[in-house]
C-alpha positions in Angstrom: 79.8 122.6 105.9 78.9 125.8 107.6 82.5 126.8 107.8 83.1 126.0 104.1 80.0 128.0 103.2 80.2 131.0 105.5 83.5 131.2 107.4 86.0 130.2 104.8 85.0 132.7 102.1 85.0 135.5 104.6 88.7 134.8 105.5 89.8 134.7 101.8 91.7 137.5 100.1 92.3 135.3 97.1 91.2 131.9 95.9 93.0 128.9 97.5 92.8 125.2 97.9 93.7 125.5 101.6 90.7 124.6 103.8 91.7 125.7 107.2 92.9 129.3 107.4 94.1 131.6 110.2 92.0 134.6 111.2 94.1 136.6 108.7 93.2 134.3 105.8 96.6 132.6 105.6 97.3 128.8 105.6 98.3 127.4 109.0 101.9 126.7 109.3 102.6 123.1 110.5 104.4 124.3 113.6 101.5 126.6 114.5 99.0 123.8 114.1 101.1 121.5 116.3 101.3 124.2 119.0 97.5 124.6 118.8 97.0 120.8 119.0 99.3 120.6 122.1 97.4 123.5 123.8 94.0 121.7 123.2 95.5 118.5 124.6 96.8 120.3 127.7 93.4 122.1 128.2 91.6 118.7 128.0 93.9 117.2 130.6 95.6 114.8 128.2 99.2 114.3 129.4 100.5 112.7 126.1 102.0 115.3 123.9 99.8 116.0 120.9 100.9 116.7 117.3 99.3 116.9 113.9 101.2 113.8 112.9 99.8 111.9 115.8 96.3 112.9 115.0 96.9 112.0 111.3 98.3 108.6 112.3 95.5 107.9 114.7 92.8 108.9 112.2 94.4 106.6 109.5 94.6 103.7 112.0 91.0 104.1 113.2 89.8 104.3 109.6 91.6 101.1 108.9 90.2 99.4 112.0 86.7 100.7 111.0 86.9 98.9 107.6 88.3 101.6 105.3 90.4 100.2 102.5 94.1 101.0 102.3 93.7 102.7 98.9 91.1 105.2 100.3 93.4 106.0 103.2 96.3 106.4 100.8 94.2 109.0 98.8 93.1 110.8 101.9 96.7 111.1 103.3 98.0 112.1 99.8 100.6 109.4 99.6 101.8 108.7 96.1 103.0 105.1 97.0 100.8 102.5 98.7 103.8 101.2 100.6 104.1 104.6 102.4 100.5 104.1 103.7 101.2 100.5 104.7 104.2 101.6 106.8 102.3 104.5 108.2 99.5 102.4 109.6 100.0 99.6 112.1 98.1 96.5 113.3 96.2 97.3 116.4 95.6 95.0 119.4 91.9 95.1 118.6 92.5 93.8 115.1 94.8 91.0 116.4 92.1 90.0 118.8 89.6 89.8 116.0 91.9 87.5 114.0 92.6 85.4 117.1 88.8 85.1 117.8 88.3 83.7 114.2 91.0 81.1 114.8 89.4 77.5 114.9 88.9 76.3 118.4 91.1 73.2 118.1 94.1 75.5 117.2 93.3 78.1 119.8 92.7 75.6 122.7 95.6 73.3 122.1 97.9 73.0 125.1 101.5 73.4 123.9 102.8 71.3 126.9 100.4 68.4 126.3 102.3 66.8 123.3 102.1 63.2 122.1 105.1 61.0 122.3 105.6 61.3 118.6 106.0 65.1 118.9 109.0 64.9 121.1 
């Protein structure tokens, strides 16, 4: 909020909807942002290459895992079609484990090798 109140207006030469601006008051170019993200990853000792897309995807996935509904994520990401958001997100191992833990015990504990004679 401090940035939006104090920093952002100080960078502006003209009114814009762009939130994050360079020190010259211009919108960040996607390539510049990705280079900046990579440099922060490197400085933090993270060996996986970073990108804006990766952060965007991770944020959407964590929001989904945290209980955000798909429509809210769609709006945040600016997707026109919900199916774009559905493709963009993925099912996490954590979510699969939660579903598995909710499976009734009889189904979960059944030994697939211990079949009755009528099953084959």
